[in-house]
SEVOVO-562896 format. One line per field, with one value per residue: x negated, y, z of N, C-alpha, C in turn; residue in one letter. Coordinates in steps of 0.05 Angstrom, whole numbers, plus 5000, padded with zeros to 4 digits. Example, Ala and Ser with C-alpha at 12.3 -4.5 7.8 and 13.67 -1.06 7.14 Angstrom:
! residues 2
n_c1	[4736|4743]
n_c2	[4886|4955]
n_c3	[5156|5142]
ca_c1	[4754|4727]
ca_c2	[4910|4979]
ca_c3	[5156|5143]
c_c1	[4736|4742]
c_c2	[4934|5001]
c_c3	[5156|5157]
code	[A|S]
END
This chain:
! residues 395
n_c1	[3729|3772|3752|3763|3799|3783|3801|3776|3789|3765|3750|3702|3633|3611|3562|3522|3527|3515|3479|3540|3584|3620|3589|3551|3584|3616|3580|3557|3602|3611|3565|3581|3615|3663|3703|3692|3718|3709|3741|3721|3704|3673|3645|3606|3606|3587|3617|3664|3652|3600|3592|3622|3693|3727|3722|3707|3733|3691|3650|3614|3575|3557|3535|3490|3475|3447|3389|3403|3407|3452|3509|3534|3578|3633|3642|3689|3704|3756|3784|3780|3787|3737|3744|3757|3812|3842|3819|3828|3886|3897|3870|3903|3940|3908|3880|3924|3941|3897|3897|3945|3932|3890|3917|3954|3920|3881|3905|3897|3878|3878|3882|3836|3831|3798|3811|3844|3877|3875|3889|3944|3965|3941|3969|4021|4014|3999|4046|4080|4059|4055|4009|3970|3956|3901|3877|3817|3781|3730|3718|3748|3791|3820|3794|3746|3757|3739|3763|3797|3850|3874|3875|3920|3955|3925|3923|3976|3978|3941|3964|4012|3992|3966|4009|4038|4005|3990|3953|3905|3836|3777|3714|3695|3715|3733|3752|3792|3829|3841|3867|3912|3936|3955|3995|3986|4000|3988|3984|3967|3919|3851|3784|3722|3657|3602|3545|3476|3418|3379|3332|3307|3303|3258|3217|3163|3141|3090|3071|3030|3006|3048|3055|3006|3012|3050|3024|3017|2982|2945|2955|3000|3066|3123|3185|3245|3293|3338|3376|3437|3440|3484|3522|3530|3489|3451|3396|3375|3381|3343|3297|3293|3275|3224|3179|3171|3146|3088|3036|3026|3073|3118|3169|3204|3242|3283|3314|3369|3417|3476|3458|3404|3377|3388|3363|3310|3302|3307|3264|3222|3232|3224|3171|3146|3113|3070|3094|3145|3168|3192|3217|3250|3298|3294|3281|3329|3306|3260|3276|3272|3216|3206|3234|3204|3156|3168|3168|3209|3277|3329|3395|3425|3477|3524|3581|3644|3709|3698|3653|3667|3692|3659|3610|3551|3520|3466|3452|3450|3411|3366|3362|3352|3302|3273|3266|3271|3332|3350|3406|3462|3518|3563|3630|3648|3600|3579|3618|3613|3560|3539|3506|3440|3424|3382|3393|3389|3429|3440|3459|3452|3427|3400|3363|3307|3281|3291|3264|3211|3205|3205|3155|3123|3092|3100|3151|3180|3172|3199|3252|3260|3257|3304|3341|3334|3349|3403|3426|3413|3447|3498|3505|3496|3497|3515|3548|3587|3607|3630|3674|3702|3713|3747|3789|3809|3822|3862|3903]
n_c2	[3378|3362|3340|3272|3226|3162|3096|3031|2962|2899|2828|2807|2813|2876|2894|2854|2823|2827|2884|2898|2914|2951|2975|3006|3041|3068|3091|3128|3159|3180|3211|3251|3280|3257|3225|3162|3103|3037|2976|2915|2844|2797|2751|2712|2695|2668|2611|2599|2546|2567|2620|2677|2673|2717|2769|2833|2897|2934|2990|3027|3083|3125|3085|3056|3017|3016|3044|3097|3167|3185|3206|3161|3107|3097|3041|2997|2943|2905|2874|2803|2731|2683|2633|2585|2571|2612|2661|2690|2693|2724|2769|2792|2819|2853|2883|2909|2941|2974|3000|3028|3064|3092|3114|3148|3183|3201|3204|3177|3187|3146|3075|3025|2961|2898|2849|2786|2758|2798|2837|2839|2866|2915|2930|2934|2977|3017|3025|3039|3088|3119|3118|3111|3046|3013|2958|2929|2888|2843|2791|2727|2717|2677|2631|2629|2616|2577|2529|2479|2464|2511|2542|2544|2576|2622|2636|2652|2698|2730|2736|2762|2811|2833|2842|2879|2923|2993|3006|2969|2951|2928|2893|2872|2852|2800|2788|2826|2806|2760|2781|2804|2758|2737|2771|2826|2893|2909|2962|2989|2970|2974|2974|2981|2975|2939|2972|2997|3020|3058|3084|3059|3004|2984|2972|2984|2978|2967|2904|2872|2864|2839|2793|2768|2760|2719|2678|2675|2669|2709|2690|2659|2640|2667|2646|2673|2669|2708|2724|2707|2640|2605|2544|2538|2563|2541|2534|2484|2457|2483|2468|2414|2413|2432|2397|2384|2426|2468|2470|2521|2548|2575|2573|2620|2628|2671|2687|2665|2617|2573|2532|2526|2487|2440|2450|2454|2402|2375|2397|2373|2319|2317|2327|2377|2414|2470|2490|2509|2562|2583|2640|2654|2698|2766|2837|2882|2926|2908|2882|2907|2903|2848|2832|2858|2830|2783|2741|2719|2725|2691|2666|2618|2594|2543|2527|2539|2548|2593|2619|2629|2678|2718|2772|2777|2829|2829|2813|2859|2887|2854|2862|2917|2918|2904|2852|2788|2750|2688|2650|2609|2591|2629|2651|2703|2734|2728|2753|2805|2818|2810|2760|2775|2818|2814|2774|2705|2652|2587|2519|2461|2420|2449|2475|2458|2470|2525|2544|2532|2567|2615|2617|2647|2708|2754|2747|2748|2801|2828|2812|2833|2888|2894|2882|2924|2968|2958|2965|3018|3042|3027|3020|3059|3080|3130|3150|3111|3117|3167|3153|3119|3153|3189|3155|3143|3195|3206|3174]
n_c3	[8439|8493|8559|8574|8616|8630|8639|8648|8642|8657|8660|8674|8697|8705|8722|8718|8672|8601|8573|8539|8484|8508|8548|8520|8490|8529|8564|8530|8520|8571|8574|8540|8570|8587|8636|8665|8690|8711|8722|8748|8752|8793|8761|8768|8821|8885|8908|8962|9009|9011|9011|9044|9050|9038|8992|8995|8972|8928|8908|8860|8839|8783|8748|8703|8647|8601|8568|8557|8570|8615|8655|8673|8695|8738|8777|8799|8841|8854|8913|8928|8934|8945|8915|8865|8855|8874|8864|8814|8810|8857|8842|8804|8835|8867|8828|8804|8848|8854|8805|8807|8848|8823|8779|8803|8829|8792|8742|8688|8619|8583|8584|8576|8555|8566|8582|8599|8643|8683|8649|8647|8695|8681|8635|8656|8694|8658|8629|8671|8688|8643|8611|8552|8524|8504|8472|8468|8428|8434|8433|8417|8462|8491|8476|8504|8556|8610|8628|8597|8604|8618|8574|8538|8568|8573|8519|8510|8544|8516|8465|8480|8502|8458|8424|8454|8460|8453|8417|8380|8376|8343|8338|8291|8224|8220|8272|8274|8237|8263|8310|8286|8266|8313|8325|8331|8312|8246|8227|8270|8283|8286|8261|8290|8284|8317|8345|8345|8379|8343|8353|8395|8381|8338|8280|8287|8338|8385|8400|8417|8467|8495|8465|8476|8531|8533|8511|8455|8396|8348|8296|8303|8285|8308|8329|8354|8405|8441|8498|8534|8554|8531|8522|8468|8439|8404|8406|8416|8368|8336|8365|8355|8304|8306|8308|8256|8233|8221|8272|8290|8292|8337|8387|8422|8478|8508|8566|8608|8632|8629|8595|8602|8635|8608|8559|8575|8592|8543|8516|8544|8533|8478|8475|8465|8489|8489|8445|8451|8488|8549|8577|8618|8652|8630|8636|8606|8584|8560|8515|8461|8454|8456|8411|8373|8376|8352|8294|8267|8281|8316|8308|8317|8328|8348|8309|8333|8365|8398|8375|8323|8309|8327|8328|8353|8391|8391|8340|8308|8335|8328|8272|8269|8291|8248|8231|8199|8203|8224|8216|8234|8192|8211|8208|8224|8229|8177|8147|8165|8157|8098|8057|8033|8061|8097|8132|8138|8122|8141|8135|8177|8148|8111|8140|8150|8101|8096|8141|8127|8084|8111|8132|8099|8099|8069|8048|8096|8111|8070|8078|8129|8119|8089|8129|8167|8135|8128|8180|8190|8154|8172|8228|8268|8334|8353|8312|8312|8363|8357|8325|8360|8401|8375|8364|8416|8433|8397|8416]
ca_c1	[3748|3773|3743|3783|3796|3785|3799|3770|3795|3754|3750|3675|3617|3599|3535|3503|3530|3511|3499|3557|3595|3632|3569|3540|3604|3626|3558|3555|3625|3605|3545|3595|3631|3687|3701|3697|3719|3712|3748|3709|3707|3647|3650|3585|3606|3581|3643|3668|3643|3572|3594|3647|3717|3738|3704|3720|3731|3666|3650|3588|3577|3535|3523|3481|3463|3431|3369|3413|3410|3481|3518|3542|3605|3641|3651|3705|3709|3777|3780|3791|3777|3716|3751|3768|3841|3856|3806|3841|3913|3897|3861|3926|3952|3889|3876|3947|3941|3875|3905|3965|3918|3876|3936|3965|3899|3865|3922|3881|3889|3880|3871|3823|3832|3782|3817|3869|3893|3878|3901|3973|3970|3933|3991|4043|4007|3999|4074|4092|4049|4055|3983|3967|3942|3885|3865|3792|3775|3703|3718|3774|3788|3829|3775|3723|3766|3722|3779|3814|3878|3885|3873|3946|3966|3909|3932|4001|3971|3927|3984|4030|3978|3961|4034|4048|3986|3996|3933|3884|3811|3761|3686|3690|3740|3743|3768|3817|3848|3850|3887|3937|3949|3968|4018|3980|4011|3966|3982|3955|3895|3829|3758|3698|3637|3581|3522|3449|3402|3358|3307|3294|3297|3244|3197|3135|3133|3065|3078|3006|3002|3069|3048|2984|3023|3065|3007|3020|2958|2950|2966|3024|3092|3141|3214|3255|3321|3341|3404|3448|3438|3509|3518|3532|3469|3438|3367|3368|3378|3316|3276|3291|3260|3197|3158|3167|3134|3060|3033|3024|3100|3126|3197|3205|3269|3283|3340|3377|3446|3483|3445|3375|3366|3390|3342|3284|3300|3302|3236|3205|3237|3212|3142|3138|3091|3068|3108|3169|3162|3215|3208|3269|3311|3276|3296|3339|3288|3239|3287|3260|3189|3208|3242|3181|3135|3178|3166|3236|3296|3348|3423|3434|3498|3542|3607|3666|3729|3686|3634|3678|3700|3642|3585|3537|3507|3437|3449|3441|3385|3346|3359|3340|3273|3260|3258|3292|3349|3358|3432|3481|3539|3586|3646|3649|3575|3576|3636|3604|3533|3538|3479|3425|3418|3362|3402|3389|3449|3431|3469|3430|3412|3383|3346|3278|3271|3291|3243|3186|3204|3199|3126|3111|3094|3111|3180|3191|3172|3220|3278|3261|3264|3332|3357|3333|3364|3432|3435|3411|3470|3524|3507|3487|3516|3527|3570|3609|3619|3648|3698|3717|3723|3770|3811|3820|3835|3887|3924]
ca_c2	[3359|3364|3316|3252|3208|3136|3073|3006|2938|2875|2807|2797|2829|2899|2899|2833|2812|2847|2903|2892|2936|2972|2990|3025|3061|3085|3108|3151|3177|3194|3232|3272|3295|3243|3210|3134|3085|3010|2955|2890|2820|2784|2724|2694|2695|2643|2603|2590|2557|2576|2649|2683|2669|2742|2787|2859|2917|2948|3012|3038|3107|3131|3060|3055|2991|3020|3065|3123|3187|3188|3206|3134|3098|3088|3013|2988|2914|2900|2852|2777|2709|2669|2605|2585|2568|2635|2686|2705|2700|2746|2793|2805|2838|2874|2901|2926|2961|2993|3016|3047|3085|3109|3129|3169|3203|3212|3207|3171|3192|3121|3050|3008|2934|2877|2825|2770|2756|2825|2855|2842|2889|2939|2937|2943|3003|3036|3031|3053|3116|3132|3120|3093|3021|3005|2931|2929|2860|2837|2761|2713|2714|2651|2609|2628|2607|2553|2505|2475|2462|2538|2558|2551|2599|2646|2644|2667|2724|2745|2743|2782|2836|2843|2852|2901|2946|3017|3006|2949|2957|2903|2900|2863|2847|2773|2790|2841|2787|2742|2795|2807|2732|2732|2788|2854|2909|2916|2991|3001|2954|2987|2961|2997|2954|2942|2989|2991|3044|3056|3095|3039|2979|2993|2953|2992|2977|2951|2881|2855|2856|2820|2767|2756|2752|2694|2657|2674|2677|2728|2677|2644|2650|2665|2647|2684|2672|2724|2728|2688|2613|2590|2517|2538|2581|2527|2531|2456|2449|2492|2453|2387|2416|2443|2378|2383|2451|2470|2474|2550|2559|2573|2583|2635|2629|2692|2689|2643|2611|2546|2512|2527|2462|2420|2456|2447|2373|2367|2405|2352|2294|2319|2330|2401|2428|2498|2498|2523|2579|2593|2663|2660|2724|2789|2862|2890|2946|2894|2870|2916|2893|2819|2829|2867|2810|2760|2741|2712|2724|2669|2667|2593|2583|2522|2537|2530|2570|2616|2633|2633|2706|2739|2783|2787|2855|2825|2811|2885|2894|2839|2874|2943|2912|2899|2824|2771|2736|2661|2646|2590|2605|2637|2667|2731|2746|2728|2773|2832|2822|2791|2751|2795|2841|2807|2751|2680|2633|2560|2496|2446|2404|2468|2488|2453|2484|2554|2550|2532|2592|2637|2618|2666|2734|2775|2742|2758|2831|2837|2808|2852|2915|2894|2883|2951|2986|2954|2977|3047|3052|3020|3013|3080|3081|3156|3152|3093|3130|3188|3139|3109|3177|3200|3136|3147|3222|3204|3161]
ca_c3	[8451|8522|8573|8579|8639|8617|8658|8634|8657|8646|8679|8678|8714|8692|8732|8713|8645|8581|8564|8516|8468|8524|8563|8502|8483|8550|8575|8512|8524|8596|8568|8526|8589|8595|8662|8659|8713|8702|8742|8739|8768|8797|8750|8777|8850|8899|8920|8990|9035|9011|9015|9058|9033|9029|8978|8998|8951|8926|8888|8853|8824|8765|8739|8675|8640|8578|8573|8549|8591|8618|8683|8679|8698|8764|8775|8822|8841|8873|8932|8920|8950|8930|8910|8838|8852|8884|8858|8793|8817|8876|8828|8791|8854|8876|8806|8801|8869|8848|8782|8817|8862|8803|8762|8819|8837|8769|8718|8665|8592|8569|8597|8555|8566|8555|8599|8596|8667|8695|8629|8652|8712|8667|8618|8673|8704|8636|8624|8694|8691|8617|8599|8529|8529|8482|8476|8452|8426|8427|8432|8417|8491|8502|8470|8523|8582|8615|8634|8573|8612|8621|8549|8527|8583|8564|8492|8513|8554|8495|8445|8491|8505|8431|8413|8470|8461|8436|8395|8383|8362|8340|8330|8264|8209|8226|8296|8268|8224|8285|8326|8270|8265|8339|8328|8333|8290|8228|8224|8294|8288|8272|8264|8294|8287|8338|8337|8355|8383|8323|8363|8413|8367|8315|8270|8291|8366|8390|8417|8419|8495|8503|8452|8491|8557|8531|8499|8426|8382|8327|8272|8308|8275|8332|8327|8379|8414|8466|8507|8553|8543|8530|8511|8439|8427|8382|8409|8415|8340|8327|8378|8342|8278|8311|8303|8227|8225|8229|8301|8297|8294|8365|8393|8447|8488|8528|8578|8625|8629|8635|8578|8606|8645|8586|8539|8587|8591|8515|8511|8555|8518|8451|8478|8450|8503|8485|8420|8460|8511|8563|8594|8639|8648|8627|8636|8580|8573|8545|8491|8436|8451|8450|8382|8356|8376|8337|8265|8258|8303|8310|8318|8305|8345|8339|8302|8349|8367|8410|8358|8296|8303|8340|8317|8377|8388|8385|8311|8298|8348|8312|8246|8273|8296|8222|8230|8187|8223|8216|8229|8224|8176|8227|8191|8232|8222|8148|8136|8173|8145|8075|8048|8019|8079|8116|8148|8123|8133|8133|8148|8189|8128|8096|8159|8146|8077|8102|8160|8113|8068|8129|8138|8081|8113|8050|8047|8121|8110|8051|8091|8151|8108|8082|8153|8178|8118|8133|8205|8187|8139|8182|8256|8286|8357|8356|8293|8321|8387|8346|8316|8383|8416|8360|8368|8443|8434|8382|8433]
c_c1	[3748|3764|3766|3777|3803|3782|3796|3777|3782|3753|3723|3659|3604|3570|3514|3505|3527|3483|3513|3566|3605|3611|3557|3560|3610|3604|3554|3578|3622|3585|3558|3614|3657|3682|3710|3696|3725|3720|3737|3714|3680|3649|3629|3584|3598|3606|3642|3666|3613|3570|3620|3671|3727|3717|3717|3717|3703|3667|3621|3592|3553|3520|3515|3468|3446|3411|3379|3414|3440|3488|3529|3572|3610|3653|3665|3710|3731|3772|3792|3781|3758|3722|3765|3798|3855|3844|3821|3870|3915|3889|3883|3938|3933|3882|3899|3947|3920|3883|3927|3952|3904|3895|3949|3945|3887|3881|3906|3894|3892|3870|3861|3820|3813|3790|3842|3885|3897|3887|3931|3978|3962|3956|4015|4038|4008|4028|4087|4084|4046|4028|3981|3949|3928|3872|3841|3782|3746|3698|3746|3778|3797|3810|3752|3732|3753|3738|3800|3843|3891|3886|3901|3959|3951|3917|3958|3996|3959|3947|4003|4017|3973|3986|4044|4030|3996|3977|3914|3860|3793|3733|3678|3716|3751|3760|3793|3838|3859|3871|3913|3951|3963|3991|4012|3991|3988|3962|3969|3931|3872|3803|3736|3676|3618|3558|3496|3435|3378|3331|3292|3286|3285|3224|3169|3126|3108|3072|3054|3002|3023|3064|3026|2994|3036|3050|3010|2994|2965|2963|2990|3048|3113|3170|3225|3285|3321|3370|3412|3449|3465|3504|3518|3510|3453|3408|3358|3365|3351|3294|3272|3276|3232|3175|3152|3153|3105|3057|3031|3052|3110|3155|3196|3235|3270|3311|3345|3407|3451|3469|3415|3364|3367|3368|3315|3280|3294|3274|3217|3208|3224|3182|3131|3117|3093|3082|3134|3162|3187|3205|3226|3282|3290|3293|3305|3320|3266|3250|3275|3232|3188|3215|3219|3159|3142|3171|3193|3254|3318|3375|3436|3455|3514|3569|3628|3686|3718|3670|3645|3682|3679|3619|3569|3521|3477|3432|3437|3415|3362|3340|3345|3310|3258|3251|3280|3306|3357|3384|3446|3504|3564|3604|3646|3623|3572|3594|3626|3577|3531|3510|3466|3418|3400|3369|3403|3409|3442|3447|3446|3414|3394|3361|3316|3267|3270|3269|3216|3183|3196|3170|3111|3114|3106|3142|3193|3193|3194|3248|3281|3268|3293|3349|3357|3350|3394|3441|3433|3436|3496|3527|3495|3507|3529|3551|3594|3623|3638|3675|3715|3728|3748|3794|3825|3834|3861|3910|3936]
c_c2	[3361|3338|3297|3235|3180|3115|3047|2983|2914|2854|2792|2818|2851|2902|2879|2821|2834|2859|2894|2918|2959|2988|3013|3048|3080|3101|3132|3170|3192|3216|3255|3287|3281|3228|3181|3118|3057|2992|2929|2868|2805|2755|2703|2692|2667|2634|2596|2559|2566|2606|2654|2682|2695|2759|2815|2877|2930|2970|3022|3063|3110|3106|3063|3028|2993|3042|3094|3142|3194|3190|3179|3131|3091|3060|3006|2958|2909|2875|2826|2756|2693|2639|2604|2584|2594|2662|2703|2712|2723|2772|2807|2826|2860|2893|2920|2948|2982|3011|3036|3070|3103|3126|3152|3191|3217|3216|3202|3178|3167|3098|3032|2980|2915|2850|2811|2772|2784|2846|2859|2865|2916|2949|2948|2971|3024|3044|3047|3082|3130|3136|3102|3069|3012|2978|2930|2901|2856|2806|2751|2702|2687|2628|2607|2622|2580|2528|2501|2474|2490|2553|2563|2575|2625|2655|2660|2695|2741|2754|2765|2810|2849|2855|2877|2926|2969|3018|2982|2957|2932|2910|2888|2855|2819|2773|2806|2823|2768|2755|2798|2780|2725|2752|2818|2869|2917|2946|3004|2984|2964|2971|2982|2978|2959|2958|2981|3018|3043|3068|3076|3014|2987|2972|2959|2991|2959|2929|2863|2846|2835|2793|2753|2745|2725|2674|2654|2685|2696|2715|2659|2657|2645|2667|2655|2679|2688|2728|2707|2660|2598|2563|2517|2554|2567|2525|2502|2446|2458|2476|2426|2389|2425|2423|2375|2407|2452|2478|2504|2563|2554|2584|2595|2638|2648|2694|2665|2639|2581|2525|2510|2500|2440|2425|2449|2417|2363|2374|2384|2326|2294|2323|2355|2418|2458|2508|2513|2536|2589|2616|2667|2688|2746|2814|2870|2911|2934|2882|2880|2905|2863|2816|2838|2846|2786|2763|2735|2712|2705|2674|2641|2579|2561|2534|2523|2552|2595|2632|2640|2662|2727|2748|2793|2812|2851|2820|2837|2895|2879|2854|2901|2940|2906|2871|2808|2756|2709|2654|2622|2605|2610|2656|2697|2746|2749|2749|2802|2838|2802|2783|2773|2820|2833|2784|2726|2661|2606|2539|2480|2430|2422|2479|2483|2469|2514|2561|2550|2557|2615|2637|2637|2694|2755|2771|2752|2788|2841|2834|2828|2880|2916|2897|2911|2970|2983|2968|3007|3058|3048|3019|3034|3084|3109|3160|3135|3104|3153|3176|3130|3132|3188|3181|3140|3174|3221|3191|3181]
c_c3	[8481|8535|8579|8604|8629|8639|8641|8653|8643|8668|8680|8692|8699|8698|8722|8685|8624|8583|8538|8503|8487|8540|8545|8496|8506|8564|8556|8515|8550|8591|8553|8544|8597|8621|8658|8685|8702|8726|8732|8759|8769|8787|8759|8807|8861|8914|8949|8990|9035|9013|9030|9039|9022|9016|8979|8973|8952|8905|8885|8836|8805|8755|8709|8670|8615|8584|8567|8574|8593|8648|8691|8685|8727|8762|8802|8819|8862|8890|8920|8940|8933|8928|8883|8836|8859|8874|8837|8799|8837|8862|8813|8809|8862|8853|8802|8823|8864|8825|8790|8831|8843|8787|8777|8825|8813|8744|8693|8638|8576|8587|8574|8567|8551|8566|8591|8622|8679|8674|8634|8672|8699|8649|8634|8684|8682|8630|8647|8696|8665|8605|8574|8536|8504|8489|8457|8452|8417|8426|8427|8445|8501|8497|8489|8551|8588|8619|8611|8580|8614|8595|8536|8541|8575|8536|8493|8524|8532|8474|8455|8493|8478|8419|8428|8469|8444|8413|8401|8366|8363|8330|8303|8251|8215|8252|8291|8255|8245|8302|8312|8269|8291|8344|8332|8308|8271|8225|8248|8303|8272|8278|8267|8301|8311|8327|8350|8358|8365|8332|8381|8399|8340|8306|8279|8320|8368|8410|8423|8448|8504|8490|8468|8518|8556|8514|8469|8413|8359|8302|8278|8295|8297|8323|8354|8382|8440|8473|8527|8540|8547|8518|8480|8425|8404|8384|8407|8386|8329|8339|8364|8315|8282|8303|8273|8216|8234|8259|8309|8297|8323|8367|8420|8455|8512|8540|8596|8621|8633|8619|8584|8615|8624|8565|8549|8587|8563|8507|8520|8539|8491|8452|8463|8463|8498|8460|8427|8486|8524|8581|8618|8634|8648|8628|8608|8567|8556|8519|8465|8432|8444|8420|8364|8355|8358|8307|8253|8283|8296|8323|8308|8323|8332|8332|8319|8352|8380|8391|8330|8289|8312|8322|8341|8371|8382|8356|8300|8310|8334|8286|8248|8279|8270|8219|8215|8209|8210|8231|8218|8210|8192|8211|8198|8224|8192|8135|8142|8160|8122|8069|8031|8035|8102|8135|8130|8136|8123|8149|8159|8169|8111|8114|8154|8123|8083|8121|8146|8096|8086|8139|8121|8092|8095|8049|8073|8121|8093|8065|8114|8142|8100|8107|8165|8161|8123|8158|8204|8173|8154|8213|8275|8309|8359|8337|8302|8346|8378|8338|8340|8399|8402|8364|8395|8444|8419|8397|8452]
code	[M|K|P|L|R|I|V|I|V|Q|E|T|D|W|L|R|R|G|P|H|Q|Q|H|H|L|F|E|R|L|A|A|R|G|H|T|V|T|A|L|D|F|E|I|L|Y|T|P|F|P|R|A|P|L|F|A|P|R|Q|Q|W|S|A|V|T|R|T|P|L|R|S|P|G|V|T|V|I|R|P|A|T|L|R|T|P|L|L|A|R|P|L|S|L|L|T|F|Y|A|E|L|V|R|L|C|R|A|A|K|P|D|V|I|V|N|Y|A|L|S|T|G|L|P|A|L|I|A|A|R|Q|F|G|A|P|F|L|F|H|I|I|D|A|L|H|T|I|V|P|F|S|V|L|R|P|I|A|Y|L|F|E|R|G|L|L|R|A|A|D|R|T|S|Y|I|N|E|E|L|R|Q|Y|G|I|S|L|G|A|D|P|K|R|A|S|M|I|R|T|G|V|D|L|D|R|F|R|P|D|L|D|S|A|Q|L|R|Q|Q|W|G|L|A|G|D|D|V|A|L|L|F|I|G|W|L|Y|D|H|V|G|A|D|T|L|M|R|H|M|R|D|L|P|P|H|V|K|L|L|I|V|G|T|G|E|A|E|S|R|L|R|T|L|H|S|E|L|G|L|G|G|R|V|I|F|T|G|P|Q|P|Y|D|L|A|P|S|F|M|A|L|A|D|V|C|T|L|Y|S|T|L|N|P|I|T|R|H|I|V|P|I|K|T|Y|E|Y|M|A|A|G|R|P|V|L|A|S|P|L|P|G|V|M|R|D|V|P|P|G|N|G|V|L|Y|A|D|E|N|E|L|P|N|V|L|R|Q|L|L|N|A|D|Y|R|R|S|L|G|A|Q|A|R|A|F|V|E|A|H|C|D|W|E|K|L|T|D|E|F|E|S|L|I|A|G|L]
END
C-alpha cells in the first residue's frame, strides 16, 4: 500500500487527554509509513485573565502517546483566544485557515474528523480540495457538550456532519445505530471496534511492588478504577457499599478529574480511611501494572446520554489483564461484550451480592480467563489497524 497523507481534526487535547482510540490507531499507521497530522484544541486551557488572552499557534513533531515504537504524529494547535465565549468561534476560522494551508502544501489523501464545531471547517476544506471526509465516531458527541444550552446546536452540527460525510466509522454497534438514527448512510457506516495491546496488558505482570507501594497487603482484595474522573464514573456508588464488605476489601482510584474533590469529600464523610486509596494521576505506562495488581476492575458508570453508547477503551485493557470487570449495565458495553465473557453487569440493587461473589478467588480467576480469551479473539490492535487502514485506503 502506498504511504497516505492523513489529516485528523479533533476539538480536544491530543497531548493531555487519552490515549484514546485515535492515538493507538494513528501511531500504528505512522509506524507503517503513513504521514499523520493532527489538529487539536487545548480544552483544559487556563482562561483569561489568569493566562494571556491570545493563545498563539503551536506545533509539535513526532508526538507519541502510546508505548508503541512509532515515528509519531505531527500535532498542530491553531491560534485562539483563552476565553469561553470566543475560543471555539475563533477556532472555526483558525482551523479552516490551517486546513487550507495543509491542503495546499500536503494534499491530504483523507481528512478524519472527531469534532463538532471544528468539524465544520474540516468538511468545508475537504469539499474545497477534493479530500474524502471520514467521520470517526467514538462518542455521542453532542451529549458531552458541557453547556446544556448549546447541546441543541451541537446536535444539529453532529447530524449535519454525519449526513455529509463520505464515510462514517464507529467503535461499537450501539454507536453505529446511533449514527444511522441521526442520518448517516447505513451503506457507508462501518464498525471497527476498540482494541488493546495484548503484549502490554497481561495477566502475568508482577505487581507485588506496586501493591506494597499503595499499602495493599497480600490478602487484600483490590477493586480498581483507573481513568479520568468524570462525574459519571460511579466510584461514589462503589464507595457507599464498601462499609458492607469485609475490611480487607480496598478500592483503588487511579486518576484525576472534575469528580475527584467530590469523591474525596465523600470518602471523608463515610469514614472509609484506608479502605479507599486515591493515587492521583499516574503515567499511562503504569496502567498495565495497576490493572495487574487489581483483583477486580470496575466500570460502574452512571447511565446517562453520554455513557449509553460508549465502550471505554479501558474495558478491553481490564479484560486483557485477565481480571474480571464489574460494570453497570451500559447498553453499548453489553452489546459489545455480552454476558459470559468476564464482565459482570449489575444494577445497584444487585451490587452487594455481586461484590460478595467476587470475594471468591477461584470465581475471579475463571472470569478473568474468560475476559482474556474474549480480547484475544476480538481486540488485537494490529488486526483492527489493518481494517482501519483498508477503510482509509478505500476512500
